[in-house]
C-alpha positions as CSV (number, residue, x, y, z in Angstrom):
1,M,7.9,27.6,-37.9
2,N,7.6,24.2,-38.6
3,P,5.5,22.4,-35.4
4,S,8.2,19.4,-35.2
5,N,11.6,21.6,-35.3
6,S,10.0,23.9,-32.2
7,S,12.1,23.6,-29.0
8,A,8.3,24.2,-27.2
9,S,7.7,22.1,-23.8
10,P,6.2,19.0,-25.1
11,A,2.3,18.4,-24.1
12,P,1.9,17.6,-20.8
13,K,0.5,13.7,-21.2
14,P,-3.2,13.4,-20.2
15,P,-3.7,12.1,-16.7
16,R,-4.7,8.3,-15.8
17,K,-8.0,7.9,-13.9
18,I,-9.4,4.7,-12.1
19,Q,-12.6,4.7,-10.6
20,V,-12.9,3.0,-6.9
21,S,-17.1,2.3,-7.3
22,L,-18.5,2.8,-3.9
23,G,-22.0,4.4,-4.2
24,E,-21.6,7.8,-2.7
25,R,-18.4,6.9,-1.0
26,S,-17.1,6.8,-4.5
27,Y,-13.5,8.5,-5.6
28,E,-11.0,8.7,-8.5
29,I,-7.8,7.8,-8.2
30,V,-5.8,9.8,-10.7
31,I,-2.3,9.7,-11.9
32,Q,-0.5,12.2,-13.6
33,E,3.0,13.7,-13.9
34,G,3.2,16.8,-11.8
35,I,0.6,16.9,-10.1
36,T,1.9,17.5,-6.5
37,A,3.0,21.4,-7.8
38,E,-1.0,21.5,-8.7
39,L,-2.5,19.5,-5.8
40,G,-4.2,22.9,-4.7
41,A,-6.6,23.4,-7.9
42,H,-7.8,20.0,-7.7
43,L,-8.4,20.1,-4.1
44,A,-10.3,23.3,-4.8
45,R,-12.7,21.4,-7.7
46,L,-13.2,18.7,-5.0
47,T,-14.2,20.3,-1.3
48,K,-15.5,22.8,-0.2
49,G,-13.4,23.2,3.4
50,R,-10.5,25.8,3.3
51,K,-8.5,24.1,6.3
52,T,-6.3,21.5,6.3
53,L,-3.5,19.9,7.9
54,V,-0.9,18.1,5.4
55,V,0.4,15.4,7.5
56,T,4.2,13.5,6.7
57,D,7.7,12.6,7.5
58,R,10.7,14.5,8.2
59,N,11.6,12.4,5.4
60,V,8.8,12.7,3.1
61,G,8.1,16.9,3.5
62,P,11.4,19.0,2.9
63,L,11.0,17.2,-0.3
64,F,7.7,17.6,-1.3
65,G,6.4,19.9,0.8
66,P,7.1,23.4,-0.3
67,A,5.2,22.9,-3.9
68,L,2.8,21.7,-2.3
69,A,2.9,23.8,0.2
70,K,2.7,26.8,-2.4
71,S,-0.2,25.1,-4.7
72,L,-2.3,25.3,-1.4
73,Q,-1.9,29.1,-0.7
74,Q,-2.2,30.0,-4.1
75,T,-5.7,28.8,-3.9
76,G,-7.1,30.0,-0.9
77,F,-6.1,26.9,1.6
78,S,-5.2,27.5,5.4
79,G,-3.5,25.1,7.0
80,S,-0.7,23.6,8.6
81,L,2.2,21.3,8.6
82,A,2.7,17.7,11.1
83,E,6.1,15.9,10.6
84,L,6.9,13.0,12.3
85,P,9.0,10.5,12.9
86,P,9.7,7.9,9.8
87,G,8.8,4.7,10.2
88,E,6.4,2.1,11.0
89,G,7.2,3.5,14.9
90,A,5.1,6.0,14.0
91,K,1.4,3.9,13.4
92,S,1.0,3.9,17.0
93,L,-2.1,5.4,19.2
94,D,0.3,7.8,21.0
95,I,0.9,9.6,17.3
96,A,-2.4,9.2,16.9
97,K,-3.1,11.3,20.3
98,F,-0.4,14.0,18.8
99,L,-1.7,14.4,15.6
100,Y,-5.4,15.2,17.1
101,D,-4.2,18.1,19.0
102,R,-2.8,19.1,16.0
103,C,-5.8,19.0,14.5
104,F,-7.8,21.0,17.7
105,D,-4.6,23.5,17.0
106,A,-5.4,23.8,13.6
107,E,-9.6,25.0,14.2
108,L,-10.3,21.9,12.2
109,D,-13.9,21.0,11.2
110,R,-16.1,18.5,10.6
111,G,-15.7,20.6,7.1
112,S,-12.0,20.1,6.7
113,F,-9.5,17.2,5.8
114,L,-6.5,16.1,6.3
115,L,-4.2,15.1,3.7
116,A,-1.5,12.6,3.9
117,L,1.7,12.9,2.0
118,G,4.3,10.0,2.0
119,G,4.1,6.0,1.8
120,G,2.1,3.6,3.9
121,V,2.3,4.4,7.1
122,I,1.6,8.0,6.7
123,G,-1.6,7.4,4.8
124,D,-2.3,4.7,6.8
125,L,-2.0,6.7,10.0
126,T,-3.9,9.8,8.9
127,G,-7.2,7.7,7.6
128,F,-7.4,6.9,10.9
129,V,-7.6,9.9,12.9
130,A,-9.3,11.4,9.7
131,A,-11.9,8.1,10.8
132,T,-12.1,9.3,14.1
133,F,-11.7,13.1,14.7
134,M,-15.2,14.1,15.7
135,R,-16.9,10.9,14.1
136,G,-15.3,11.3,11.0
137,I,-13.9,14.0,8.3
138,D,-12.5,13.5,4.9
139,F,-8.8,12.8,4.3
140,V,-6.5,13.4,0.4
141,Q,-3.7,10.6,0.0
142,V,-0.8,11.5,-1.8
143,P,1.0,9.1,-1.9
144,T,4.9,8.8,-2.5
145,T,6.1,5.4,-2.6
146,L,5.6,2.9,-4.7
147,L,4.2,0.8,-2.4
148,A,1.5,3.4,-0.8
149,M,0.1,4.3,-4.6
150,V,-0.4,0.6,-5.7
151,D,-1.5,-0.9,-1.9
152,A,-2.1,1.7,1.0
153,S,-3.5,4.8,-0.5
154,V,-6.2,2.2,-2.4
155,G,-9.1,1.0,-0.6
156,G,-9.8,3.0,2.8
157,K,-8.4,0.6,4.9
158,V,-6.6,2.5,7.9
159,A,-5.3,1.6,11.0
160,V,-2.5,1.9,14.0
161,D,-1.1,-1.1,14.8
162,H,-0.5,-2.6,18.4
163,P,2.3,-4.2,19.6
164,K,0.6,-7.8,19.5
165,A,-0.3,-7.5,15.8
166,K,-0.2,-4.8,13.4
167,N,-3.4,-2.9,12.0
168,A,-5.2,-4.5,14.9
169,I,-6.4,-1.1,15.5
170,G,-8.2,0.5,12.6
171,A,-11.2,1.6,10.4
172,F,-13.2,1.6,7.1
173,H,-12.7,5.0,5.8
174,Q,-12.7,6.1,2.1
175,P,-10.4,8.8,0.7
176,R,-12.0,11.4,-1.1
177,A,-9.3,11.1,-3.7
178,V,-6.0,9.3,-4.3
179,Y,-3.3,11.5,-6.4
180,I,-0.7,9.7,-7.7
181,D,2.7,11.9,-8.9
182,P,5.0,8.9,-10.8
183,L,7.3,12.0,-10.8
184,V,8.5,11.8,-7.0
185,L,9.5,8.2,-7.2
186,G,12.8,9.9,-8.9
187,R,13.3,10.0,-5.5
188,L,12.8,7.3,-3.7
189,P,15.6,4.5,-2.8
190,E,16.1,2.1,-4.4
191,R,15.2,-0.3,-1.3
192,E,12.0,1.1,-1.4
193,L,11.3,0.1,-4.8
194,K,11.7,-2.4,-4.6
195,A,9.6,-3.1,-1.4
196,G,6.6,-1.5,-4.3
197,L,7.4,-4.2,-6.7
198,A,6.1,-6.9,-4.2
199,E,3.1,-4.9,-3.9
200,V,2.7,-5.3,-8.0
201,I,4.3,-9.2,-8.4
202,K,1.3,-9.9,-5.8
203,Y,-1.3,-8.7,-8.4
204,G,-0.3,-10.6,-10.8
205,V,-0.6,-13.4,-8.7
206,L,-3.4,-13.1,-7.1
207,D,-5.5,-11.8,-10.0
208,D,-3.9,-11.2,-13.4
209,R,-1.1,-14.1,-15.2
210,A,-1.3,-10.9,-18.6
211,F,0.2,-8.6,-15.8
212,F,2.5,-11.0,-14.3
213,D,3.8,-11.6,-17.6
214,F,4.4,-8.1,-17.9
215,I,6.4,-7.7,-15.0
216,E,8.4,-10.4,-15.7
217,A,9.0,-8.8,-19.1
218,N,9.6,-5.3,-18.1
219,I,11.5,-6.2,-14.4
220,E,14.6,-4.6,-15.5
221,K,12.6,-1.1,-16.8
222,L,10.9,-0.8,-13.3
223,L,14.0,-1.3,-11.3
224,K,15.3,1.2,-13.1
225,K,12.1,3.8,-12.6
226,D,11.4,3.8,-17.0
227,P,8.8,6.1,-16.6
228,E,5.8,3.9,-19.4
229,A,6.6,0.9,-17.5
230,L,6.4,2.5,-13.4
231,A,2.8,4.0,-15.3
232,A,1.5,1.4,-16.9
233,A,2.3,-1.2,-13.5
234,I,0.9,2.0,-10.8
235,E,-2.4,1.9,-13.0
236,K,-2.7,-2.0,-13.9
237,S,-2.3,-2.4,-9.8
238,C,-4.8,0.0,-9.3
239,A,-7.1,-0.9,-11.5
240,I,-7.2,-4.6,-10.1
241,K,-7.4,-3.0,-6.3
242,A,-10.1,-1.0,-7.3
243,R,-12.3,-3.2,-9.1
244,I,-11.5,-6.1,-5.6
245,V,-12.4,-3.0,-3.6
246,G,-15.9,-2.5,-5.8
247,E,-17.2,-5.6,-5.5
248,D,-15.7,-6.3,-1.6
249,E,-15.4,-2.4,0.5
250,R,-15.2,-4.3,4.1
251,E,-13.6,-7.2,3.8
252,R,-17.2,-9.1,3.8
253,D,-16.5,-13.1,5.0
254,G,-15.9,-14.8,2.0
255,G,-15.7,-12.0,0.0
256,P,-13.1,-11.4,-2.7
257,R,-11.1,-8.8,-0.6
258,A,-9.7,-11.2,1.3
259,L,-7.6,-12.0,-1.8
260,L,-5.5,-8.8,-1.6
261,N,-3.6,-10.4,1.6
262,Y,-2.1,-13.0,-0.7
263,G,1.3,-13.6,1.2
264,H,0.2,-11.1,4.5
265,T,-1.0,-13.7,6.3
266,F,3.3,-14.9,7.1
267,A,4.2,-10.3,6.2
268,H,2.0,-9.9,9.7
269,A,3.6,-12.4,11.6
270,I,7.0,-11.7,10.3
271,E,6.4,-7.8,11.5
272,T,4.8,-8.1,14.2
273,C,7.6,-10.8,15.9
274,M,10.2,-8.5,14.4
275,N,8.4,-5.4,16.2
276,Y,7.9,-4.0,13.0
277,Q,12.1,-3.6,12.0
278,G,14.2,-5.4,10.7
279,Y,12.0,-5.9,7.0
280,L,10.7,-2.8,5.3
281,H,6.8,-4.3,4.8
282,G,7.1,-5.0,0.9
283,E,10.1,-7.1,2.2
284,A,8.4,-9.5,4.6
285,V,4.9,-9.6,2.2
286,A,8.1,-10.9,-0.1
287,I,8.9,-13.3,1.9
288,G,5.0,-14.3,2.5
289,M,4.1,-14.5,-0.9
290,V,7.5,-17.4,-1.0
291,L,6.4,-19.1,1.8
292,A,2.6,-18.9,0.8
293,A,3.3,-20.5,-2.2
294,D,5.2,-23.3,-0.9
295,L,2.2,-23.9,0.8
296,S,0.5,-23.9,-1.5
297,V,2.6,-26.9,-3.6
298,Q,2.2,-28.3,-0.4
299,Q,-1.7,-29.4,-0.2
300,K,-1.2,-30.1,-3.9
301,L,-3.0,-27.0,-5.2
302,L,-0.2,-24.8,-7.1
303,G,2.6,-26.4,-9.4
304,R,5.9,-26.2,-8.6
305,G,6.4,-24.4,-11.9
306,D,5.0,-22.0,-11.0
307,A,5.9,-21.3,-7.8
308,D,9.7,-21.5,-8.7
309,R,8.4,-18.5,-11.4
310,I,7.2,-16.3,-8.5
311,R,10.2,-17.1,-6.5
312,A,12.6,-15.8,-9.3
313,L,10.3,-12.7,-10.1
314,I,10.1,-11.6,-6.3
315,E,14.5,-12.5,-6.9
316,K,15.4,-10.3,-9.7
317,A,13.4,-7.8,-8.1
318,G,16.3,-7.7,-5.7
319,L,13.4,-8.8,-2.5
320,P,14.7,-11.1,0.0
321,V,13.3,-15.6,-0.2
322,K,13.8,-16.4,2.9
323,L,14.3,-15.5,6.6
324,Q,17.9,-15.1,7.8
325,P,19.8,-16.2,10.4
326,G,18.6,-14.0,14.0
327,D,15.3,-14.1,12.5
328,P,12.5,-14.9,15.2
329,P,12.2,-18.8,15.7
330,S,9.5,-20.7,13.5
331,D,7.5,-21.8,16.9
332,E,6.6,-18.0,17.3
333,L,5.7,-16.6,13.7
334,H,3.9,-19.4,13.9
335,A,2.4,-18.6,16.5
336,A,1.9,-15.0,15.7
337,T,-0.3,-16.1,12.5
338,F,-3.1,-17.2,14.9
339,R,-2.9,-13.4,15.4
340,D,-3.5,-12.8,11.5
341,K,-7.6,-10.3,11.0
342,K,-8.6,-13.6,9.3
343,A,-8.3,-15.8,11.3
344,R,-11.6,-17.5,12.7
345,A,-11.8,-19.9,15.8
346,G,-8.4,-20.5,16.6
347,K,-8.1,-22.0,12.8
348,L,-5.6,-20.3,10.7
349,R,-6.8,-18.9,7.8
350,F,-4.6,-18.3,4.1
351,V,-4.8,-16.6,0.4
352,L,-2.8,-19.7,-1.3
353,A,-2.6,-19.0,-5.7
354,T,-4.0,-22.2,-7.3
355,A,-2.1,-20.8,-10.7
356,I,-0.5,-17.7,-11.2
357,G,-3.5,-14.9,-12.1
358,A,-5.7,-17.4,-9.4
359,T,-6.2,-17.1,-6.4
360,K,-8.6,-18.5,-3.3
361,V,-8.4,-18.3,0.8
362,F,-8.7,-21.5,2.4
363,D,-8.9,-22.8,6.1
364,D,-8.7,-25.9,6.1
365,V,-4.4,-25.7,5.4
366,P,-3.5,-28.7,8.6
367,E,-1.8,-26.9,11.2
368,D,1.5,-29.0,11.1
369,V,1.8,-28.1,7.1
370,A,1.5,-24.3,8.0
371,R,4.2,-25.0,10.6
372,R,6.5,-26.8,8.9
373,V,6.1,-23.8,5.8
374,W,8.6,-21.7,8.3
375,D,11.1,-23.8,8.5
376,R,11.4,-24.5,4.6
377,G,11.9,-20.7,4.0
378,R,14.6,-20.1,5.9
379,V,18.5,-19.2,4.5
Protein backbone atom coordinates (compact mmCIF):
# COMPACT_ATOMS: atom_id res chain seq x y z
CA MET A 1 0.00 0.00 0.00
CA ASN A 2 1.21 3.48 -0.80
CA PRO A 3 1.72 5.19 2.57
CA SER A 4 0.45 8.44 1.11
CA ASN A 5 -2.95 6.83 0.49
CA SER A 6 -3.21 5.24 3.92
CA SER A 7 -6.15 6.22 6.12
CA ALA A 8 -4.03 5.90 9.24
CA SER A 9 -4.13 8.78 11.69
CA PRO A 10 -1.40 11.37 11.20
CA ALA A 11 1.62 11.07 13.45
CA PRO A 12 1.30 13.12 16.65
CA LYS A 13 3.06 16.44 16.60
CA PRO A 14 6.24 16.56 18.68
CA PRO A 15 6.00 18.55 21.90
CA ARG A 16 7.21 22.11 22.10
CA LYS A 17 9.45 22.46 25.16
CA ILE A 18 10.63 25.59 26.91
CA GLN A 19 13.10 25.56 29.79
CA VAL A 20 12.69 27.90 32.74
CA SER A 21 16.30 28.11 33.91
CA LEU A 22 16.46 28.62 37.68
CA GLY A 23 19.25 26.34 38.85
CA GLU A 24 17.92 23.60 41.08
CA ARG A 25 14.40 25.02 40.64
CA SER A 26 14.50 24.75 36.83
CA TYR A 27 11.59 23.11 35.06
CA GLU A 28 10.08 22.53 31.65
CA ILE A 29 7.00 23.93 30.00
CA VAL A 30 5.70 21.19 27.71
CA ILE A 31 3.18 22.12 25.01
CA GLN A 32 1.58 19.15 23.29
CA GLU A 33 -1.86 18.32 21.96
CA GLY A 34 -3.56 15.62 24.04
CA ILE A 35 -1.04 15.69 26.87
CA THR A 36 -3.78 15.91 29.54
CA ALA A 37 -4.88 12.33 28.85
CA GLU A 38 -1.25 11.11 29.00
CA LEU A 39 -0.16 13.05 32.04
CA GLY A 40 0.35 10.05 34.31
CA ALA A 41 3.31 8.80 32.26
CA HIS A 42 4.95 12.23 32.32
CA LEU A 43 4.44 12.60 36.07
CA ALA A 44 5.80 9.09 36.74
CA ARG A 45 9.10 10.21 35.23
CA LEU A 46 9.03 13.52 37.08
CA THR A 47 8.31 12.57 40.68
CA LYS A 48 8.85 9.66 43.02
CA GLY A 49 5.79 10.54 45.08
CA ARG A 50 2.59 8.74 44.16
CA LYS A 51 0.08 10.66 46.29
CA THR A 52 -1.57 13.77 44.96
CA LEU A 53 -4.52 16.08 45.40
CA VAL A 54 -5.94 17.42 42.14
CA VAL A 55 -7.39 20.91 42.61
CA THR A 56 -9.87 22.16 40.03
CA ASP A 57 -13.18 23.99 39.82
CA ARG A 58 -16.70 22.82 39.12
CA ASN A 59 -16.60 23.99 35.51
CA VAL A 60 -13.26 22.44 34.55
CA GLY A 61 -13.39 19.24 36.61
CA PRO A 62 -16.21 17.51 34.71
CA LEU A 63 -14.61 18.38 31.34
CA PHE A 64 -11.04 17.22 31.86
CA GLY A 65 -10.94 15.50 35.25
CA PRO A 66 -12.03 12.00 34.14
CA ALA A 67 -9.31 11.61 31.47
CA LEU A 68 -6.70 12.95 33.87
CA ALA A 69 -7.85 10.66 36.69
CA LYS A 70 -7.71 7.62 34.39
CA SER A 71 -4.18 8.50 33.30
CA LEU A 72 -3.05 8.92 36.92
CA GLN A 73 -4.63 5.63 38.03
CA GLN A 74 -3.06 3.70 35.14
CA THR A 75 0.40 4.85 36.19
CA GLY A 76 0.09 4.04 39.88
CA PHE A 77 -0.90 7.39 41.41
CA SER A 78 -3.39 7.63 44.22
CA GLY A 79 -5.16 10.70 45.44
CA SER A 80 -8.35 12.66 45.50
CA LEU A 81 -10.07 15.57 43.85
CA ALA A 82 -11.03 18.96 45.28
CA GLU A 83 -13.58 20.83 43.15
CA LEU A 84 -13.97 24.49 44.08
CA PRO A 85 -16.45 27.18 43.08
CA PRO A 86 -15.31 28.91 39.88
CA GLY A 87 -14.17 32.52 39.89
CA GLU A 88 -11.78 34.88 41.65
CA GLY A 89 -13.67 34.50 44.94
CA ALA A 90 -12.03 31.10 45.43
CA LYS A 91 -8.62 32.75 45.81
CA SER A 92 -9.02 33.36 49.53
CA LEU A 93 -7.54 32.28 52.83
CA ASP A 94 -10.80 30.53 53.69
CA ILE A 95 -10.56 28.32 50.60
CA ALA A 96 -6.86 27.78 51.27
CA LYS A 97 -7.77 26.47 54.73
CA PHE A 98 -10.29 24.10 53.12
CA LEU A 99 -7.52 22.77 50.86
CA TYR A 100 -5.17 22.27 53.82
CA ASP A 101 -7.88 20.09 55.35
CA ARG A 102 -8.17 18.14 52.10
CA CYS A 103 -4.39 17.63 52.03
CA PHE A 104 -4.55 16.06 55.48
CA ASP A 105 -7.57 13.96 54.48
CA ALA A 106 -5.57 12.68 51.48
CA GLU A 107 -2.65 11.86 53.83
CA LEU A 108 -0.22 13.91 51.78
CA ASP A 109 3.34 14.16 53.02
CA ARG A 110 6.50 16.00 52.01
CA GLY A 111 6.97 13.62 49.09
CA SER A 112 3.47 14.23 47.71
CA PHE A 113 2.41 16.91 45.27
CA LEU A 114 -0.57 19.05 44.33
CA LEU A 115 -1.86 19.29 40.78
CA ALA A 116 -3.58 22.46 39.57
CA LEU A 117 -6.09 21.73 36.80
CA GLY A 118 -7.72 24.96 35.73
CA GLY A 119 -7.23 28.63 35.09
CA GLY A 120 -5.14 31.24 36.83
CA VAL A 121 -7.24 31.27 40.00
CA ILE A 122 -6.77 27.54 40.51
CA GLY A 123 -3.07 27.74 39.71
CA ASP A 124 -2.40 30.66 42.05
CA LEU A 125 -4.37 29.12 44.90
CA THR A 126 -2.94 25.61 44.51
CA GLY A 127 0.58 26.98 44.33
CA PHE A 128 0.02 29.03 47.48
CA VAL A 129 -1.21 25.97 49.37
CA ALA A 130 1.72 23.91 48.05
CA ALA A 131 4.17 26.62 49.13
CA THR A 132 2.85 26.63 52.69
CA PHE A 133 1.65 23.08 53.41
CA MET A 134 4.37 21.37 55.49
CA ARG A 135 6.61 24.36 54.63
CA GLY A 136 6.42 23.52 50.96
CA ILE A 137 5.61 20.55 48.77
CA ASP A 138 5.77 20.13 44.99
CA PHE A 139 3.02 21.16 42.63
CA VAL A 140 2.36 20.80 38.92
CA GLN A 141 0.50 23.21 36.67
CA VAL A 142 -1.99 21.95 34.08
CA PRO A 143 -3.57 25.19 32.82
CA THR A 144 -6.87 25.03 30.94
CA THR A 145 -7.33 28.67 29.92
CA LEU A 146 -5.24 30.69 27.49
CA LEU A 147 -4.48 33.27 30.17
CA ALA A 148 -3.18 30.63 32.55
CA MET A 149 -1.15 28.96 29.80
CA VAL A 150 0.74 32.10 28.82
CA ASP A 151 0.98 33.83 32.18
CA ALA A 152 -0.30 32.53 35.51
CA SER A 153 1.12 29.00 35.25
CA VAL A 154 4.70 30.15 34.59
CA GLY A 155 7.04 31.91 36.98
CA GLY A 156 6.19 30.70 40.47
CA LYS A 157 4.16 33.65 41.73
CA VAL A 158 1.46 32.10 43.92
CA ALA A 159 -1.03 34.00 46.05
CA VAL A 160 -4.47 34.56 47.44
CA ASP A 161 -6.39 37.82 47.43
CA HIS A 162 -7.20 40.14 50.31
CA PRO A 163 -10.24 42.44 50.28
CA LYS A 164 -7.86 45.41 50.17
CA ALA A 165 -5.53 44.17 47.41
CA LYS A 166 -5.22 41.47 44.77
CA ASN A 167 -2.48 38.84 45.25
CA ALA A 168 -1.39 40.56 48.47
CA ILE A 169 -0.73 37.32 50.39
CA GLY A 170 1.61 35.02 48.55
CA ALA A 171 5.01 33.52 47.90
CA PHE A 172 7.43 32.50 45.17
CA HIS A 173 7.12 28.75 44.67
CA GLN A 174 8.07 27.29 41.30
CA PRO A 175 6.13 24.34 39.88
CA ARG A 176 7.90 21.10 39.05
CA ALA A 177 6.53 21.32 35.51
CA VAL A 178 3.88 23.00 33.38
CA TYR A 179 1.91 20.85 30.94
CA ILE A 180 -0.06 22.73 28.29
CA ASP A 181 -2.61 20.98 26.08
CA PRO A 182 -3.82 23.39 23.37
CA LEU A 183 -6.73 21.04 22.57
CA VAL A 184 -8.51 22.01 25.78
CA LEU A 185 -8.95 25.53 24.39
CA GLY A 186 -11.60 24.10 22.08
CA ARG A 187 -13.89 24.03 25.13
CA LEU A 188 -12.91 27.50 26.33
CA PRO A 189 -15.72 30.10 26.24
CA GLU A 190 -15.13 32.95 23.80
CA ARG A 191 -14.94 35.55 26.56
CA GLU A 192 -12.22 33.58 28.36
CA LEU A 193 -10.24 33.19 25.13
CA LYS A 194 -10.31 36.95 24.55
CA ALA A 195 -9.23 37.56 28.15
CA GLY A 196 -6.19 35.35 27.52
CA LEU A 197 -5.34 37.26 24.36
CA ALA A 198 -4.87 40.37 26.52
CA GLU A 199 -1.86 38.73 28.15
CA VAL A 200 -0.56 37.55 24.77
CA ILE A 201 -0.74 41.13 23.45
CA LYS A 202 1.03 42.29 26.60
CA TYR A 203 4.14 40.27 25.70
CA GLY A 204 4.33 41.92 22.30
CA VAL A 205 4.06 45.40 23.80
CA LEU A 206 6.55 44.88 26.60
CA ASP A 207 9.26 42.88 24.87
CA ASP A 208 8.92 41.95 21.20
CA ARG A 209 7.68 44.19 18.38
CA ALA A 210 7.89 41.34 15.85
CA PHE A 211 5.59 39.26 18.07
CA PHE A 212 3.19 42.22 18.27
CA ASP A 213 3.22 42.30 14.45
CA PHE A 214 2.49 38.55 14.41
CA ILE A 215 -0.52 39.01 16.70
CA GLU A 216 -1.82 41.86 14.54
CA ALA A 217 -1.51 39.72 11.40
CA ASN A 218 -3.10 36.65 13.00
CA ILE A 219 -5.71 38.08 15.36
CA GLU A 220 -8.61 36.60 13.37
CA LYS A 221 -6.99 33.15 13.39
CA LEU A 222 -6.39 33.42 17.13
CA LEU A 223 -10.01 34.38 17.75
CA LYS A 224 -11.11 31.39 15.68
CA LYS A 225 -8.83 29.11 17.75
CA ASP A 226 -6.64 28.17 14.79
CA PRO A 227 -4.39 25.44 16.27
CA GLU A 228 -1.15 26.56 14.63
CA ALA A 229 -1.64 30.24 15.44
CA LEU A 230 -2.54 29.45 19.05
CA ALA A 231 0.39 27.06 19.53
CA ALA A 232 2.80 29.65 18.14
CA ALA A 233 1.37 32.42 20.35
CA ILE A 234 1.50 30.22 23.45
CA GLU A 235 5.07 29.12 22.77
CA LYS A 236 6.35 32.64 22.14
CA SER A 237 4.54 34.08 25.18
CA CYS A 238 5.92 31.36 27.44
CA ALA A 239 9.41 31.79 25.99
CA ILE A 240 9.38 35.52 26.75
CA LYS A 241 8.17 34.97 30.29
CA ALA A 242 10.59 32.07 30.89
CA ARG A 243 13.54 34.22 29.84
CA ILE A 244 12.53 37.13 32.07
CA VAL A 245 11.81 34.88 35.06
CA GLY A 246 15.17 33.17 34.53
CA GLU A 247 16.86 36.57 34.77
CA ASP A 248 14.86 37.78 37.77
CA GLU A 249 13.00 35.07 39.66
CA ARG A 250 11.86 37.14 42.65
CA GLU A 251 11.28 40.52 41.01
CA ARG A 252 14.23 42.27 42.63
CA ASP A 253 14.11 46.03 42.86
CA GLY A 254 15.00 47.33 39.42
CA GLY A 255 14.89 43.84 37.88
CA PRO A 256 13.21 42.99 34.57
CA ARG A 257 10.42 40.87 36.03
CA ALA A 258 8.48 43.99 37.00
CA LEU A 259 7.99 44.61 33.28
CA LEU A 260 5.61 41.62 33.18
CA ASN A 261 3.18 43.82 35.11
CA TYR A 262 2.60 46.09 32.10
CA GLY A 263 -1.00 47.31 32.41
CA HIS A 264 -1.44 45.58 35.76
CA THR A 265 -1.12 48.58 38.10
CA PHE A 266 -4.31 49.95 36.58
CA ALA A 267 -5.88 46.50 36.21
CA HIS A 268 -5.34 45.49 39.83
CA ALA A 269 -6.87 48.78 41.02
CA ILE A 270 -9.95 48.09 38.89
CA GLU A 271 -10.28 44.53 40.18
CA THR A 272 -9.78 45.53 43.82
CA CYS A 273 -12.29 48.38 43.72
CA MET A 274 -14.84 46.12 42.03
CA ASN A 275 -14.28 43.32 44.55
CA TYR A 276 -13.06 41.10 41.71
CA GLN A 277 -16.45 41.22 40.01
CA GLY A 278 -17.54 42.52 36.62
CA TYR A 279 -14.31 42.15 34.66
CA LEU A 280 -12.26 39.06 34.02
CA HIS A 281 -8.58 39.56 34.82
CA GLY A 282 -7.62 39.77 31.16
CA GLU A 283 -10.36 42.33 30.51
CA ALA A 284 -9.04 44.51 33.33
CA VAL A 285 -5.52 44.11 31.92
CA ALA A 286 -6.79 45.20 28.49
CA ILE A 287 -8.15 48.43 29.94
CA GLY A 288 -4.97 48.80 31.99
CA MET A 289 -2.77 48.53 28.91
CA VAL A 290 -4.75 51.25 27.14
CA LEU A 291 -4.49 53.49 30.20
CA ALA A 292 -0.75 52.76 30.48
CA ALA A 293 -0.27 53.63 26.80
CA ASP A 294 -2.12 56.91 27.33
CA LEU A 295 0.04 57.69 30.35
CA SER A 296 3.14 56.97 28.25
CA VAL A 297 1.92 59.48 25.67
CA GLN A 298 1.22 62.09 28.35
CA GLN A 299 4.76 61.59 29.64
CA LYS A 300 6.14 61.96 26.09
CA LEU A 301 7.59 58.45 26.21
CA LEU A 302 5.49 56.90 23.46
CA GLY A 303 4.23 58.24 20.16
CA ARG A 304 0.50 58.54 19.67
CA GLY A 305 0.74 56.25 16.63
CA ASP A 306 2.06 53.35 18.71
CA ALA A 307 -0.52 54.02 21.43
CA ASP A 308 -3.28 53.90 18.81
CA ARG A 309 -1.89 50.60 17.45
CA ILE A 310 -1.98 49.07 20.93
CA ARG A 311 -5.55 50.22 21.48
CA ALA A 312 -6.67 49.07 18.02
CA LEU A 313 -5.27 45.56 18.49
CA ILE A 314 -6.95 45.25 21.88
CA GLU A 315 -10.25 46.30 20.28
CA LYS A 316 -9.78 43.81 17.43
CA ALA A 317 -9.36 41.12 20.07
CA GLY A 318 -12.84 41.97 21.31
CA LEU A 319 -11.60 43.36 24.62
CA PRO A 320 -12.72 46.47 26.50
CA VAL A 321 -10.62 49.60 26.14
CA LYS A 322 -12.50 51.92 28.50
CA LEU A 323 -14.17 51.89 31.88
CA GLN A 324 -17.94 51.68 31.80
CA PRO A 325 -20.67 53.80 33.40
CA GLY A 326 -21.19 52.54 36.92
CA ASP A 327 -17.55 51.54 37.40
CA PRO A 328 -15.87 52.96 40.53
CA PRO A 329 -15.06 56.69 40.54
CA SER A 330 -11.64 57.86 39.42
CA ASP A 331 -10.58 59.02 42.89
CA GLU A 332 -11.25 55.57 44.34
CA LEU A 333 -9.40 53.83 41.52
CA HIS A 334 -6.44 56.19 41.79
CA ALA A 335 -6.21 55.64 45.54
CA ALA A 336 -6.13 51.87 44.97
CA THR A 337 -3.01 52.16 42.81
CA PHE A 338 -1.03 53.10 45.92
CA ARG A 339 -1.70 49.59 47.25
CA ASP A 340 -0.02 48.06 44.21
CA LYS A 341 2.95 45.85 45.12
CA LYS A 342 5.30 47.96 42.98
CA ALA A 343 4.58 51.14 44.98
CA ARG A 344 7.44 52.21 47.22
CA ALA A 345 7.42 54.72 50.09
CA GLY A 346 4.12 56.20 48.98
CA LYS A 347 5.34 56.71 45.40
CA LEU A 348 3.66 55.15 42.40
CA ARG A 349 5.60 52.98 39.98
CA PHE A 350 4.32 52.35 36.50
CA VAL A 351 5.51 50.03 33.76
CA LEU A 352 5.32 52.25 30.67
CA ALA A 353 6.05 51.62 27.01
CA THR A 354 8.68 53.70 25.24
CA ALA A 355 7.87 51.91 21.96
CA ILE A 356 6.00 48.79 20.96
CA GLY A 357 8.36 46.08 22.17
CA ALA A 358 10.13 48.21 24.80
CA THR A 359 9.09 49.05 28.37
CA LYS A 360 10.65 50.51 31.51
CA VAL A 361 9.63 51.07 35.12
CA PHE A 362 9.09 54.72 36.06
CA ASP A 363 8.65 56.16 39.55
CA ASP A 364 8.64 59.83 38.59
CA VAL A 365 5.15 60.12 37.10
CA PRO A 366 3.40 63.18 38.61
CA GLU A 367 0.43 62.07 40.66
CA ASP A 368 -1.94 64.54 39.04
CA VAL A 369 -1.03 63.21 35.57
CA ALA A 370 -1.67 59.63 36.66
CA ARG A 371 -4.96 60.69 38.25
CA ARG A 372 -6.25 62.34 35.06
CA VAL A 373 -5.62 59.17 33.04
CA TRP A 374 -8.50 57.54 34.90
CA ASP A 375 -10.84 60.31 33.74
CA ARG A 376 -9.77 59.99 30.11
CA GLY A 377 -10.23 56.23 30.23
CA ARG A 378 -14.01 56.33 30.56
CA VAL A 379 -16.84 55.91 28.06
